N, CA, C and O atoms as a GROMACS GRO file, in nm:
protein
  388
    1MET      N    1  -6.394   0.586  -4.584
    1MET     CA    2  -6.365   0.455  -4.415
    1MET      C    3  -6.313   0.356  -4.640
    1MET      O    4  -6.352   0.372  -4.756
    2ALA      N    5  -6.205   0.264  -4.560
    2ALA     CA    6  -6.141   0.204  -4.607
    2ALA      C    7  -6.263   0.108  -4.660
    2ALA      O    8  -6.381   0.100  -4.626
    3ASN      N    9  -6.198   0.052  -4.743
    3ASN     CA   10  -6.314  -0.065  -4.883
    3ASN      C   11  -6.233  -0.226  -4.831
    3ASN      O   12  -6.286  -0.326  -4.879
    4ALA      N   13  -6.128  -0.246  -4.751
    4ALA     CA   14  -6.044  -0.358  -4.747
    4ALA      C   15  -5.917  -0.381  -4.648
    4ALA      O   16  -5.808  -0.326  -4.652
    5LEU      N   17  -5.966  -0.484  -4.552
    5LEU     CA   18  -5.842  -0.511  -4.459
    5LEU      C   19  -5.753  -0.652  -4.570
    5LEU      O   20  -5.813  -0.726  -4.648
    6VAL      N   21  -5.615  -0.652  -4.546
    6VAL     CA   22  -5.508  -0.725  -4.594
    6VAL      C   23  -5.477  -0.784  -4.507
    6VAL      O   24  -5.513  -0.720  -4.408
    7SER      N   25  -5.413  -0.904  -4.468
    7SER     CA   26  -5.294  -0.975  -4.353
    7SER      C   27  -5.222  -1.030  -4.451
    7SER      O   28  -5.260  -1.073  -4.560
    8ILE      N   29  -5.119  -1.025  -4.406
    8ILE     CA   30  -5.022  -1.027  -4.455
    8ILE      C   31  -4.849  -1.099  -4.368
    8ILE      O   32  -4.777  -1.026  -4.299
    9GLN      N   33  -4.819  -1.235  -4.395
    9GLN     CA   34  -4.728  -1.292  -4.334
    9GLN      C   35  -4.637  -1.295  -4.441
    9GLN      O   36  -4.688  -1.333  -4.547
   10ILE      N   37  -4.495  -1.261  -4.446
   10ILE     CA   38  -4.408  -1.246  -4.512
   10ILE      C   39  -4.312  -1.318  -4.446
   10ILE      O   40  -4.283  -1.317  -4.327
   11ILE      N   41  -4.228  -1.430  -4.606
   11ILE     CA   42  -4.172  -1.460  -4.534
   11ILE      C   43  -4.020  -1.507  -4.663
   11ILE      O   44  -4.014  -1.594  -4.749
   12PRO      N   45  -3.921  -1.403  -4.618
   12PRO     CA   46  -3.786  -1.391  -4.717
   12PRO      C   47  -3.735  -1.545  -4.727
   12PRO      O   48  -3.832  -1.614  -4.694
   13LYS      N   49  -3.662  -1.600  -4.748
   13LYS     CA   50  -3.572  -1.665  -4.789
   13LYS      C   51  -3.379  -1.574  -4.789
   13LYS      O   52  -3.320  -1.539  -4.891
   14THR      N   53  -3.338  -1.562  -4.675
   14THR     CA   54  -3.258  -1.485  -4.675
   14THR      C   55  -3.125  -1.628  -4.775
   14THR      O   56  -3.162  -1.744  -4.791
   15LYS      N   57  -3.031  -1.594  -4.808
   15LYS     CA   58  -2.884  -1.603  -4.844
   15LYS      C   59  -2.854  -1.752  -4.795
   15LYS      O   60  -2.880  -1.863  -4.842
   16ASN      N   61  -2.798  -1.714  -4.699
   16ASN     CA   62  -2.750  -1.775  -4.589
   16ASN      C   63  -2.802  -1.830  -4.464
   16ASN      O   64  -2.721  -1.835  -4.372
   17GLY      N   65  -2.904  -1.866  -4.445
   17GLY     CA   66  -3.030  -1.852  -4.336
   17GLY      C   67  -3.033  -1.786  -4.234
   17GLY      O   68  -3.059  -1.852  -4.134
   18GLU      N   69  -3.011  -1.642  -4.213
   18GLU     CA   70  -2.962  -1.581  -4.173
   18GLU      C   71  -3.135  -1.543  -4.075
   18GLU      O   72  -3.241  -1.581  -4.124
   19ASP      N   73  -3.132  -1.493  -3.987
   19ASP     CA   74  -3.262  -1.450  -3.879
   19ASP      C   75  -3.331  -1.352  -3.954
   19ASP      O   76  -3.265  -1.252  -3.981
   20VAL      N   77  -3.468  -1.357  -4.000
   20VAL     CA   78  -3.510  -1.341  -4.079
   20VAL      C   79  -3.605  -1.180  -4.014
   20VAL      O   80  -3.663  -1.099  -4.086
   21ILE      N   81  -3.593  -1.175  -3.851
   21ILE     CA   82  -3.706  -1.121  -3.808
   21ILE      C   83  -3.685  -0.927  -3.871
   21ILE      O   84  -3.762  -0.840  -3.911
   22PRO      N   85  -3.540  -0.941  -3.848
   22PRO     CA   86  -3.467  -0.831  -3.935
   22PRO      C   87  -3.495  -0.776  -4.031
   22PRO      O   88  -3.465  -0.661  -4.062
   23TYR      N   89  -3.584  -0.887  -4.113
   23TYR     CA   90  -3.618  -0.834  -4.257
   23TYR      C   91  -3.767  -0.819  -4.264
   23TYR      O   92  -3.843  -0.761  -4.341
   24VAL      N   93  -3.780  -0.876  -4.178
   24VAL     CA   94  -3.949  -0.882  -4.147
   24VAL      C   95  -3.979  -0.729  -4.094
   24VAL      O   96  -4.064  -0.658  -4.147
   25ASP      N   97  -3.913  -0.695  -4.004
   25ASP     CA   98  -3.906  -0.504  -3.964
   25ASP      C   99  -3.867  -0.486  -4.082
   25ASP      O  100  -3.985  -0.459  -4.106
   26ASP      N  101  -3.815  -0.475  -4.186
   26ASP     CA  102  -3.789  -0.386  -4.278
   26ASP      C  103  -3.945  -0.365  -4.333
   26ASP      O  104  -3.995  -0.253  -4.339
   27ALA      N  105  -4.019  -0.495  -4.377
   27ALA     CA  106  -4.119  -0.502  -4.456
   27ALA      C  107  -4.230  -0.456  -4.355
   27ALA      O  108  -4.337  -0.512  -4.382
   28ILE      N  109  -4.238  -0.384  -4.262
   28ILE     CA  110  -4.358  -0.373  -4.147
   28ILE      C  111  -4.307  -0.209  -4.189
   28ILE      O  112  -4.398  -0.128  -4.207
   29ALA      N  113  -4.162  -0.161  -4.203
   29ALA     CA  114  -4.161  -0.029  -4.220
   29ALA      C  115  -4.206   0.025  -4.315
   29ALA      O  116  -4.239   0.143  -4.322
   30VAL      N  117  -4.217  -0.093  -4.438
   30VAL     CA  118  -4.270  -0.024  -4.543
   30VAL      C  119  -4.433  -0.008  -4.558
   30VAL      O  120  -4.502   0.059  -4.634
   31ILE      N  121  -4.462  -0.092  -4.460
   31ILE     CA  122  -4.621  -0.025  -4.407
   31ILE      C  123  -4.656   0.083  -4.357
   31ILE      O  124  -4.753   0.150  -4.392
   32GLU      N  125  -4.532   0.121  -4.221
   32GLU     CA  126  -4.583   0.231  -4.144
   32GLU      C  127  -4.549   0.350  -4.220
   32GLU      O  128  -4.634   0.437  -4.237
   33GLU      N  129  -4.416   0.362  -4.274
   33GLU     CA  130  -4.416   0.455  -4.424
   33GLU      C  131  -4.489   0.524  -4.488
   33GLU      O  132  -4.485   0.645  -4.512
   34SER      N  133  -4.602   0.399  -4.536
   34SER     CA  134  -4.714   0.426  -4.624
   34SER      C  135  -4.810   0.481  -4.576
   34SER      O  136  -4.890   0.518  -4.662
   35GLY      N  137  -4.846   0.511  -4.449
   35GLY     CA  138  -4.954   0.584  -4.402
   35GLY      C  139  -5.106   0.515  -4.334
   35GLY      O  140  -5.179   0.554  -4.243
   36VAL      N  141  -5.111   0.423  -4.405
   36VAL     CA  142  -5.252   0.318  -4.378
   36VAL      C  143  -5.187   0.282  -4.237
   36VAL      O  144  -5.071   0.271  -4.196
   37ASN      N  145  -5.349   0.264  -4.168
   37ASN     CA  146  -5.362   0.210  -4.082
   37ASN      C  147  -5.330   0.081  -4.016
   37ASN      O  148  -5.435   0.018  -4.026
   38TYR      N  149  -5.249   0.012  -3.958
   38TYR     CA  150  -5.213  -0.135  -3.974
   38TYR      C  151  -5.221  -0.180  -3.794
   38TYR      O  152  -5.272  -0.107  -3.709
   39GLU      N  153  -5.172  -0.282  -3.774
   39GLU     CA  154  -5.187  -0.333  -3.653
   39GLU      C  155  -5.072  -0.475  -3.684
   39GLU      O  156  -5.092  -0.554  -3.775
   40VAL      N  157  -4.963  -0.483  -3.597
   40VAL     CA  158  -4.872  -0.598  -3.625
   40VAL      C  159  -4.909  -0.750  -3.478
   40VAL      O  160  -4.886  -0.762  -3.358
   41ASN      N  161  -4.952  -0.807  -3.550
   41ASN     CA  162  -4.992  -0.906  -3.468
   41ASN      C  163  -4.850  -1.021  -3.455
   41ASN      O  164  -4.745  -1.022  -3.519
   42PRO      N  165  -4.894  -1.102  -3.355
   42PRO     CA  166  -4.769  -1.245  -3.379
   42PRO      C  167  -4.724  -1.308  -3.496
   42PRO      O  168  -4.608  -1.320  -3.536
   43LEU      N  169  -4.821  -1.342  -3.542
   43LEU     CA  170  -4.793  -1.409  -3.720
   43LEU      C  171  -4.816  -1.373  -3.839
   43LEU      O  172  -4.796  -1.426  -3.948
   44GLU      N  173  -4.882  -1.235  -3.793
   44GLU     CA  174  -4.876  -1.143  -3.956
   44GLU      C  175  -4.929  -1.010  -3.914
   44GLU      O  176  -4.982  -0.997  -3.804
   45THR      N  177  -4.916  -0.894  -4.012
   45THR     CA  178  -5.002  -0.771  -4.018
   45THR      C  179  -5.105  -0.761  -4.080
   45THR      O  180  -5.117  -0.807  -4.194
   46THR      N  181  -5.210  -0.690  -4.010
   46THR     CA  182  -5.323  -0.655  -4.059
   46THR      C  183  -5.348  -0.508  -4.139
   46THR      O  184  -5.344  -0.424  -4.049
   47MET      N  185  -5.366  -0.458  -4.233
   47MET     CA  186  -5.399  -0.354  -4.280
   47MET      C  187  -5.504  -0.281  -4.334
   47MET      O  188  -5.573  -0.341  -4.416
   48GLU      N  189  -5.531  -0.172  -4.309
   48GLU     CA  190  -5.661  -0.145  -4.365
   48GLU      C  191  -5.657  -0.009  -4.435
   48GLU      O  192  -5.622   0.096  -4.381
   49GLY      N  193  -5.708  -0.025  -4.592
   49GLY     CA  194  -5.718   0.073  -4.661
   49GLY      C  195  -5.803   0.058  -4.779
   49GLY      O  196  -5.912   0.008  -4.750
   50GLU      N  197  -5.786   0.089  -4.914
   50GLU     CA  198  -5.797   0.062  -4.979
   50GLU      C  199  -5.724  -0.044  -5.102
   50GLU      O  200  -5.616  -0.012  -5.152
   51LEU      N  201  -5.800  -0.184  -5.144
   51LEU     CA  202  -5.754  -0.260  -5.217
   51LEU      C  203  -5.624  -0.216  -5.280
   51LEU      O  204  -5.515  -0.251  -5.237
   52SER      N  205  -5.639  -0.150  -5.367
   52SER     CA  206  -5.569  -0.066  -5.502
   52SER      C  207  -5.464  -0.060  -5.408
   52SER      O  208  -5.373  -0.141  -5.428
   53ASP      N  209  -5.452   0.021  -5.304
   53ASP     CA  210  -5.348   0.072  -5.237
   53ASP      C  211  -5.294  -0.004  -5.147
   53ASP      O  212  -5.218   0.066  -5.080
   54LEU      N  213  -5.293  -0.149  -5.097
   54LEU     CA  214  -5.284  -0.260  -5.014
   54LEU      C  215  -5.176  -0.299  -5.086
   54LEU      O  216  -5.055  -0.292  -5.065
   55PHE      N  217  -5.257  -0.348  -5.193
   55PHE     CA  218  -5.165  -0.460  -5.306
   55PHE      C  219  -5.069  -0.382  -5.317
   55PHE      O  220  -4.963  -0.430  -5.277
   56LYS      N  221  -5.062  -0.262  -5.362
   56LYS     CA  222  -4.920  -0.180  -5.387
   56LYS      C  223  -4.839  -0.151  -5.283
   56LYS      O  224  -4.752  -0.064  -5.291
   57ILE      N  225  -4.856  -0.207  -5.198
   57ILE     CA  226  -4.739  -0.197  -5.040
   57ILE      C  227  -4.742  -0.348  -5.014
   57ILE      O  228  -4.687  -0.361  -4.905
   58VAL      N  229  -4.782  -0.478  -5.064
   58VAL     CA  230  -4.770  -0.590  -5.034
   58VAL      C  231  -4.657  -0.556  -5.126
   58VAL      O  232  -4.555  -0.517  -5.068
   59GLU      N  233  -4.652  -0.562  -5.266
   59GLU     CA  234  -4.561  -0.538  -5.372
   59GLU      C  235  -4.448  -0.500  -5.324
   59GLU      O  236  -4.354  -0.579  -5.335
   60ARG      N  237  -4.426  -0.368  -5.258
   60ARG     CA  238  -4.309  -0.287  -5.216
   60ARG      C  239  -4.272  -0.351  -5.111
   60ARG      O  240  -4.158  -0.326  -5.072
   61MET      N  241  -4.337  -0.432  -5.049
   61MET     CA  242  -4.293  -0.479  -4.924
   61MET      C  243  -4.188  -0.624  -4.960
   61MET      O  244  -4.082  -0.646  -4.901
   62ASN      N  245  -4.259  -0.733  -5.096
   62ASN     CA  246  -4.173  -0.804  -5.127
   62ASN      C  247  -4.054  -0.746  -5.229
   62ASN      O  248  -3.957  -0.821  -5.231
   63GLU      N  249  -4.045  -0.652  -5.297
   63GLU     CA  250  -3.931  -0.554  -5.362
   63GLU      C  251  -3.807  -0.495  -5.258
   63GLU      O  252  -3.698  -0.466  -5.308
   64LYS      N  253  -3.826  -0.482  -5.146
   64LYS     CA  254  -3.787  -0.430  -5.016
   64LYS      C  255  -3.699  -0.574  -5.010
   64LYS      O  256  -3.578  -0.594  -5.028
   65MET      N  257  -3.795  -0.654  -4.983
   65MET     CA  258  -3.691  -0.786  -4.949
   65MET      C  259  -3.613  -0.864  -5.051
   65MET      O  260  -3.550  -0.964  -5.018
   66ILE      N  261  -3.617  -0.815  -5.183
   66ILE     CA  262  -3.533  -0.868  -5.288
   66ILE      C  263  -3.420  -0.762  -5.279
   66ILE      O  264  -3.299  -0.771  -5.302
   67ALA      N  265  -3.493  -0.667  -5.241
   67ALA     CA  266  -3.323  -0.532  -5.287
   67ALA      C  267  -3.228  -0.611  -5.118
   67ALA      O  268  -3.105  -0.616  -5.117
   68ARG      N  269  -3.290  -0.648  -5.028
   68ARG     CA  270  -3.216  -0.616  -4.900
   68ARG      C  271  -3.153  -0.810  -4.915
   68ARG      O  272  -3.096  -0.887  -4.838
   69GLY      N  273  -3.193  -0.816  -5.030
   69GLY     CA  274  -3.076  -0.948  -5.030
   69GLY      C  275  -3.139  -1.098  -5.043
   69GLY      O  276  -3.086  -1.206  -5.068
   70SER      N  277  -3.258  -1.066  -5.019
   70SER     CA  278  -3.391  -1.244  -5.015
   70SER      C  279  -3.326  -1.349  -5.112
   70SER      O  280  -3.223  -1.302  -5.158
   71VAL      N  281  -3.348  -1.458  -5.152
   71VAL     CA  282  -3.357  -1.508  -5.252
   71VAL      C  283  -3.467  -1.503  -5.335
   71VAL      O  284  -3.456  -1.487  -5.457
   72ASN      N  285  -3.576  -1.517  -5.277
   72ASN     CA  286  -3.725  -1.551  -5.308
   72ASN      C  287  -3.812  -1.475  -5.137
   72ASN      O  288  -3.774  -1.450  -5.022
   73VAL      N  289  -3.963  -1.462  -5.232
   73VAL     CA  290  -4.028  -1.406  -5.086
   73VAL      C  291  -4.148  -1.505  -5.045
   73VAL      O  292  -4.207  -1.496  -5.153
   74ILE      N  293  -4.207  -1.569  -4.990
   74ILE     CA  294  -4.390  -1.625  -4.941
   74ILE      C  295  -4.428  -1.509  -4.896
   74ILE      O  296  -4.343  -1.454  -4.827
   75SER      N  297  -4.505  -1.463  -4.908
   75SER     CA  298  -4.592  -1.380  -4.878
   75SER      C  299  -4.809  -1.439  -4.865
   75SER      O  300  -4.903  -1.422  -4.942
   76GLN      N  301  -4.799  -1.486  -4.767
   76GLN     CA  302  -4.924  -1.540  -4.776
   76GLN      C  303  -5.020  -1.471  -4.691
   76GLN      O  304  -5.014  -1.464  -4.568
   77ILE      N  305  -5.138  -1.402  -4.792
   77ILE     CA  306  -5.189  -1.298  -4.743
   77ILE      C  307  -5.379  -1.310  -4.752
   77ILE      O  308  -5.428  -1.396  -4.826
   78LYS      N  309  -5.434  -1.251  -4.702
   78LYS     CA  310  -5.613  -1.278  -4.618
   78LYS      C  311  -5.630  -1.144  -4.664
   78LYS      O  312  -5.547  -1.056  -4.640
   79VAL      N  313  -5.762  -1.119  -4.746
   79VAL     CA  314  -5.796  -1.007  -4.804
   79VAL      C  315  -5.961  -1.038  -4.746
   79VAL      O  316  -6.034  -1.136  -4.738
   80LEU      N  317  -5.971  -0.891  -4.710
   80LEU     CA  318  -6.131  -0.906  -4.664
   80LEU      C  319  -6.151  -0.769  -4.769
   80LEU      O  320  -6.090  -0.663  -4.751
   81TYR      N  321  -6.266  -0.798  -4.900
   81TYR     CA  322  -6.282  -0.655  -4.956
   81TYR      C  323  -6.448  -0.650  -4.916
   81TYR      O  324  -6.534  -0.737  -4.910
   82GLN      N  325  -6.449  -0.478  -4.888
   82GLN     CA  326  -6.574  -0.506  -4.848
   82GLN      C  327  -6.661  -0.326  -4.867
   82GLN      O  328  -6.678  -0.238  -4.783
   83PRO      N  329  -6.695  -0.332  -5.001
   83PRO     CA  330  -6.697  -0.211  -5.055
   83PRO      C  331  -6.767  -0.073  -4.997
   83PRO      O  332  -6.712   0.036  -5.012
   84GLN      N  333  -6.898  -0.089  -4.928
   84GLN     CA  334  -6.953  -0.011  -4.854
   84GLN      C  335  -6.838   0.051  -4.703
   84GLN      O  336  -6.864   0.143  -4.626
   85GLY      N  337  -6.730  -0.026  -4.705
   85GLY     CA  338  -6.643   0.006  -4.630
   85GLY      C  339  -6.589  -0.102  -4.504
   85GLY      O  340  -6.665  -0.195  -4.477
   86ILE      N  341  -6.486  -0.092  -4.442
   86ILE     CA  342  -6.489  -0.188  -4.313
   86ILE      C  343  -6.343  -0.148  -4.277
   86ILE      O  344  -6.245  -0.130  -4.351
   87GLU      N  345  -6.359  -0.136  -4.122
   87GLU     CA  346  -6.230  -0.120  -4.029
   87GLU      C  347  -6.127  -0.229  -3.937
   87GLU      O  348  -6.054  -0.272  -4.026
   88MET      N  349  -6.106  -0.260  -3.875
   88MET     CA  350  -6.011  -0.377  -3.813
   88MET      C  351  -6.133  -0.332  -3.662
   88MET      O  352  -6.201  -0.433  -3.644
   89THR      N  353  -6.153  -0.278  -3.612
   89THR     CA  354  -6.215  -0.222  -3.515
   89THR      C  355  -6.373  -0.276  -3.529
   89THR      O  356  -6.433  -0.312  -3.428
   90ASP      N  357  -6.431  -0.279  -3.648
   90ASP     CA  358  -6.614  -0.371  -3.658
   90ASP      C  359  -6.545  -0.477  -3.651
   90ASP      O  360  -6.648  -0.538  -3.678
   91LEU      N  361  -6.424  -0.608  -3.635
   91LEU     CA  362  -6.412  -0.719  -3.652
   91LEU      C  363  -6.388  -0.717  -3.509
   91LEU      O  364  -6.464  -0.785  -3.441
   92THR      N  365  -6.288  -0.644  -3.444
   92THR     CA  366  -6.220  -0.669  -3.289
   92THR      C  367  -6.241  -0.610  -3.202
   92THR      O  368  -6.192  -0.656  -3.099
   93GLY      N  369  -6.306  -0.506  -3.190
   93GLY     CA  370  -6.345  -0.379  -3.156
   93GLY      C  371  -6.427  -0.389  -2.996
   93GLY      O  372  -6.451  -0.306  -2.908
   94LYS      N  373  -6.464  -0.579  -3.019
   94LYS     CA  374  -6.546  -0.583  -2.914
   94LYS      C  375  -6.451  -0.668  -2.827
   94LYS      O  376  -6.499  -0.702  -2.719
   95TYR      N  377  -6.328  -0.708  -2.854
   95TYR     CA  378  -6.212  -0.774  -2.777
   95TYR      C  379  -6.096  -0.659  -2.741
   95TYR      O  380  -5.984  -0.677  -2.692
   96ARG      N  381  -6.147  -0.563  -2.772
   96ARG     CA  382  -6.020  -0.440  -2.695
   96ARG      C  383  -6.093  -0.361  -2.599
   96ARG      O  384  -6.213  -0.332  -2.597
   97SER      N  385  -5.987  -0.327  -2.512
   97SER     CA  386  -6.050  -0.210  -2.373
   97SER      C  387  -6.012  -0.083  -2.383
   97SER      O  388  -6.049  -0.001  -2.298
   0.00000   0.00000   0.00000
């Protein structure tokens, strides 16, 4: 079982003020490629996994934004670390049908 939930909102600064949505799509693709369980929400994406692995994904997401041409990146992150185990459904299951 995973020991952490990490929610991230990534805000890349583009060189010429381009739309950031394609950049965000690329950041979400980094999560997808990692194989962790995740859920995209309107303002952030939540990942479920081992804390150290999730932080590595955050690092790769930021690196991807720079490689894509961002001048800099703001990553707003929320972390729930629970060594005995945690899943997204533990917190949201009662709201899902």
